[in-house]
Each structure stands twice: as C-alpha cells, then as structure tokens.
C-alpha positions in Angstrom: 6.2 28.6 -31.5 6.9 25.1 -30.1 6.6 22.1 -32.3 3.7 19.7 -31.6 6.1 16.9 -30.5 8.0 19.2 -28.1 4.7 20.5 -26.7 3.5 17.0 -26.1 6.8 16.1 -24.2 6.5 19.2 -22.0 2.9 18.3 -21.2 3.8 14.7 -20.5 6.6 15.8 -18.1 4.3 18.3 -16.3 1.7 15.6 -15.8 4.3 13.2 -14.3 5.6 15.8 -11.9 2.0 16.8 -10.9 1.2 13.2 -10.3 4.2 12.7 -8.0 3.3 15.8 -6.1 -0.2 14.6 -5.6 1.1 11.2 -4.6 3.0 12.6 -1.7 0.1 14.6 -0.4 -2.7 12.0 -0.4 -3.7 9.2 1.9 -2.7 6.6 -0.6 -0.7 6.2 -3.9 -2.1 7.3 -7.2 -2.1 4.8 -10.0 -2.1 6.2 -13.5 -0.6 5.6 -17.0 2.1 8.1 -16.0 3.1 6.8 -12.5 2.9 3.1 -11.6 3.4 2.9 -7.9 4.3 -0.3 -6.1 2.6 -0.3 -2.7 4.2 -2.1 0.2 2.5 -2.4 3.6 4.9 -3.1 6.5 5.0 -3.8 10.2 8.1 -3.0 12.3 9.0 -4.9 15.5 11.8 -4.9 18.0 13.7 -8.2 18.4 11.6 -8.9 21.5 8.4 -8.7 19.3 7.2 -5.2 20.4 5.5 -3.2 17.7 7.3 0.0 16.6 5.2 2.8 15.2 7.5 5.8 15.1 9.8 5.1 12.2 10.3 7.6 9.4 10.9 7.2 5.7 14.6 7.4 6.0 14.7 4.5 8.4 13.8 2.0 5.6 15.9 0.4 2.9 14.0 -0.9 -0.2 15.1 -2.9 -3.2 13.5 -4.8 -6.1 15.2 -7.9 -7.5 18.4 -6.7 -5.7 18.3 -3.2 -7.2 18.0 -0.3 -4.7 14.8 1.7 -5.1 13.8 5.2 -4.0 10.9 5.4 -1.6 8.6 8.1 -3.0 5.6 7.7 -0.8 5.5 7.1 3.0 2.7 7.2 5.6 1.9 5.7 8.9 -1.3 3.8 8.4 -2.8 4.2 11.9 -6.0 6.0 10.8 -6.6 5.2 7.2 -9.6 3.1 6.0 -9.3 -0.6 6.1 -11.0 -3.4 4.2 -11.1 -6.8 6.0 -12.2 -10.2 5.0 -13.0 -12.7 7.8 -12.6 -16.3 6.6 -13.9 -18.9 9.1 -13.2 -22.6 8.8 -16.5 -24.4 9.5 -15.3 -28.0 8.6 -15.8 -30.9 10.9 -12.4 -30.5 12.7 -13.4 -27.0 13.8 -16.9 -27.6 15.2 -15.9 -27.6 18.9 -14.0 -24.3 18.7 -16.5 -22.4 16.5 -18.4 -20.8 19.5 -15.2 -19.4 20.9 -14.2 -18.1 17.5 -17.6 -16.4 17.0 -17.4 -14.6 20.4 -13.8 -13.4 19.8 -14.7 -12.2 16.3 -17.7 -10.3 17.6 -15.6 -8.5 20.2 -12.8 -7.9 17.7 -15.1 -6.3 15.1 -16.8 -4.1 17.7 -13.3 -2.7 18.6 -11.8 -2.4 15.1 -14.6 -1.5 12.6 -15.2 2.3 12.3 -18.6 2.6 10.7 -18.6 4.7 7.5 -14.8 4.2 7.3 -13.8 0.6 7.4 -15.5 -2.3 5.5 -15.7 -6.0 6.3 -17.0 -9.1 4.6 -17.5 -12.6 6.2 -16.9 -15.9 4.4 -17.1 -19.4 5.7 -15.6 -22.5 4.1 -15.8 -26.3 4.5 -16.8 -28.5 1.6 -18.0 -25.3 -0.1 -17.1 -21.6 0.0 -19.9 -19.2 1.0 -20.2 -15.5 1.5 -22.1 -14.9 4.8 -22.0 -11.1 4.6 -21.0 -8.9 1.7 -18.8 -5.8 2.3 -20.4 -3.6 4.9 -19.5 -0.9 7.5 -22.4 -2.0 9.7 -21.2 -3.8 12.8 -24.8 -4.9 13.4 -24.9 -6.7 10.1 -21.6 -8.3 10.8 -22.7 -9.5 14.2 -25.9 -11.0 12.7 -23.8 -12.8 10.0 -21.4 -14.3 12.5 -24.3 -15.6 14.5 -25.4 -17.7 11.5 -21.9 -18.9 10.4 -22.1 -22.6 9.8 -25.9 -22.9 10.4 -26.6 -24.2 6.9 -23.6 -26.4 6.3 -24.3 -28.6 9.4 -27.2 -30.3 7.5 -25.2 -30.3 4.3 -22.3 -32.2 5.9 -24.7 -34.7 7.5 -25.9 -35.6 4.0 -22.4 -36.4 2.8 -20.2 -39.4 3.6 -17.3 -37.0 4.1 -16.7 -33.3 4.3 -14.1 -31.0 2.8 -12.0 -28.0 3.8 -11.5 -25.6 0.9 -9.0 -23.4 2.6 -6.9 -22.6 -0.5 -10.0 -22.0 -2.6 -11.5 -19.6 0.0 -8.3 -17.5 0.1 -8.1 -17.4 -3.6 -11.8 -16.5 -4.1 -11.7 -13.8 -1.5 -8.6 -12.3 -3.0 -9.7 -12.5 -6.7 -13.4 -11.8 -6.5 -13.4 -9.2 -3.8 -10.1 -7.7 -2.8 -8.6 -7.4 -6.3 -11.4 -4.9 -7.2 -10.5 -2.6 -4.3 -7.7 -0.2 -3.4 -6.2 0.9 -0.1 -5.3 -1.2 2.9 -6.6 -4.8 2.6 -6.3 -7.8 4.8 -7.8 -11.3 5.2 -8.1 -12.9 8.6 -8.2 -16.7 8.3 -9.4 -18.8 11.3 -8.5 -22.4 10.7 -6.5 -25.4 11.7 -4.6 -25.0 8.4 -5.8 -28.3 7.0 -6.9 -28.2 3.3 -8.9 -31.0 1.8 -10.2 -31.1 -1.8 -9.5 -27.5 -2.9 -9.2 -27.1 -6.7 -6.2 -24.9 -6.2 -2.9 -25.2 -4.3 -1.3 -23.3 -1.5 0.8 -21.4 -4.0 -2.3 -20.5 -6.0 -3.8 -19.0 -2.8 -0.7 -17.0 -2.0 -0.3 -15.7 -5.6 -4.0 -14.6 -5.6 -3.5 -12.6 -2.4 -0.3 -11.1 -3.8 -2.0 -10.0 -7.1 -4.7 -8.4 -5.0 -2.1 -6.7 -2.7 -3.8 -8.3 0.3 -2.2 -9.3 3.6 -3.2 -12.6 5.1 -3.3 -12.9 8.8 -3.7 -16.5 10.0 -5.1 -17.6 13.4 -4.4 -21.3 14.1 -7.1 -22.6 16.4 -7.2 -26.4 16.4 -9.1 -29.0 18.3 -6.5 -31.6 19.5 -9.1 -34.4 19.5 -10.5 -33.7 16.0 -8.4 -36.2 14.2 -8.5 -39.1 16.6 -6.0 -41.9 16.0 -4.8 -40.2 12.8 -3.0 -37.5 14.7 -2.4 -33.9 13.7 -1.7 -32.4 10.3 0.9 -29.9 9.1 -1.6 -27.0 9.3 0.7 -24.8 11.2 3.3 -24.8 8.4 0.6 -24.0 5.9 -0.7 -21.0 7.8 2.7 -19.7 8.6 3.7 -19.8 4.9 0.4 -18.2 3.8 1.0 -15.2 6.1 4.7 -14.9 5.8 4.7 -14.6 2.0 1.8 -12.1 1.8 3.2 -9.8 4.6 0.7 -10.8 7.3 1.3 -12.5 10.7 0.7 -15.9 12.0 -0.9 -16.4 15.4 -1.6 -19.6 17.4 -4.3 -20.0 20.0 -3.0 -22.0 23.0 -3.3 -22.4 26.8 -1.0 -19.4 27.1 -2.7 -17.2 24.6 -6.5 -17.2 24.2 -8.3 -16.4 21.0 -9.3 -13.0 22.5 -5.7 -12.2 23.3 -4.7 -13.1 19.7 -7.3 -10.6 18.3 -6.0 -7.9 20.7 -2.5 -8.2 19.2 -4.0 -8.4 15.7 -5.9 -5.2 16.3 -2.8 -3.4 17.4 -0.8 -4.6 14.4 -3.5 -3.4 11.9 -3.3 0.1 13.5 0.5 0.2 13.5 1.5 -0.2 9.9 3.6 1.7 7.4 2.7 2.3 3.8 5.6 2.7 1.4 5.4 3.4 -2.3 8.0 3.4 -5.1 8.2 3.5 -8.8 10.2 0.6 -10.2 13.3 1.5 -12.2 12.5 -1.3 -14.5 9.8 -1.0 -17.2 7.1 -3.6 -17.3 7.6 -5.4 -20.6 6.1 -8.7 -19.4 3.7 -9.5 -16.6 5.7 -11.2 -13.8 6.3 -11.5 -10.1 9.2 -9.4 -8.8 11.0 -9.7 -5.5 10.8 -7.0 -2.9 13.4 -6.6 -0.1 12.4 -4.2 2.7 14.5 -3.7 5.8 15.3 -1.2 8.5 18.6 0.6 8.8 18.6 -0.1 12.5 19.8 -3.6 13.3 17.4 -3.9 16.3 14.3 -3.5 14.1 12.7 -6.3 12.2 10.5 -5.6 9.2 7.5 -7.7 8.1 6.3 -7.2 4.5 5.4 -9.2 1.4 8.4 -10.6 -0.5 7.2 -10.1 -4.0 4.6 -8.3 -6.1 2.8 -8.8 -9.4 4.0 -6.4 -12.1 1.1 -6.2 -14.6 2.0 -5.3 -18.2 
C-alpha cells in the first residue's frame, strides 16, 4: 500500500499533467494553483508592415529576463472572443474632430463586434472619467451610447474656468476596474491627441495598470491643429506611442494621407490576426514583480509586436 505522502505526490503530478493537456486543447490558457500560465498576445509583420497570419509555434523564440522559455500553448486568435474598451477624449482640444470619430467608431463596431461573442464598453474622458456604456454585445446599445458621447460634459465644461484631460486616469480606471476582472483577449482603443492634463496618476501608472490587466492598448492620434492656438502642439504623439508600445498594442495617426476610417480598417485586421502564446515560467514567484518578456521570430524578415513585461503575482 502506498504511503499517504507518496499518494499525494502522485495525485499532484497527475493533476499537473492533466492541466497541461487541457491547456493545449482549449481556446485559452487555464490558470490554476498547479499551472500558472503567462499569456502573451502578439502580432507579426513583414518589414514592409504587412500583417502575417500563418506562423506556427516553432517560428517563435521566447525568453523571460533573458532566460529561454518553452512555449506550451499556441493559437491563432482569428476567431476567439474579444473584449474591447473604447476610450474617447472629449476635452476641449478634441471638439472639432468628435463627429468624425463617432462616425468611424460606429462603422468599426458594426464590422468588428460579433453579438453574443464579443463585448465592448465605452468610456469618455475630459475633466472627469465617465462610463457611457457598460460591457455589452449589443451593437445597437453601443451605437446609442456613441451618439451621446460628450453630451453632458459640454455644459459641465462651460461652468468651469478650464477643462481637464484625464487620459492616464481613464486608461488606469478601464484597466483596473473592468479589464482586470476578465480573462481572454482584451484591448483598449484610445482616441485622443495624447495630451494629459490634471490626472492623478502618471503615464507609467496607466501603462502598469494595463500590463497588470493583460490588456493591449491601441492608440489613435487624432488632433486638431488649431486647438492650441499660439501655444503650439504638445508631445501627445510620444505619449500615445509609448502607451501602445509597452502594452503590446499599436499606434495610429490620422492624417491627410490616412483617414480615421482607414485607421480603423487596419485596426480591425490586426485584431483578427493575432497569436496567443502561453508559457510556464521556470522561476517561481516568491515576490510580486514585473518581469521582462522577449518575444521574437526566428525569421529575420518578420517583426513581432508584443508587450515587453508582465506582472508576476505572488
């Protein structure tokens, strides 16, 4: 007869093996006390910028803090459920581009959202952060919410001597209060000129909140050249580029050569051409910390876009 301690070890090993087998066969990684999977969403492009959607698990190289890791889970994310947060800057500098943003968002959601499968919430931010529509799969509700984006804050701003743009707080709140409670593919789409004014948190706070929530941030820079008058432009482009780059998302800029509708077309393609890779770190979590991730392709002509670090929770 087996000793109790031996029996417990056998059962523990069997549970671990079963967990890994299940992991490989499901649409997403399984998180448990036995198997702690680090999930990495990635996009692959050619050097000319074309999306590449036919890579296999063996085409990737993955390491953590410089140590090679074994990819245990791999899937192409073309058809899996998606949770999106649409964050719209409604501050004074964005007023003249809001109508164009609304129209493009409506068309984007009509194309992207699969009812009963994908979920979206809408948030607006200026001198306050406000949820316009909670998570829903109803395109009709999303359309209605977009139509009313900014309708209340117009009067609020007129009552103030000056406005605000709580960009960092909006990203942090969306990540912490909503995305952090969900699993699966998650992304925020931020429409803004990248200028933050009067947030309680910093840009790094916003980035870390998104990383803890395992959420990609896609930034769309849509600025009104005349919004700042004699004061000139601000470094919003750098802010949005950093926000997206560090979380694994992409940065887009609306210009005369690329309309906001064209930006959303590219964004839609990217969301449907992703890879999901999972691994179990070879280092035990003894203290909660951020750890560096390095993901690359074996082929030199392929560029990989993914987050650079993750939060290891003790």
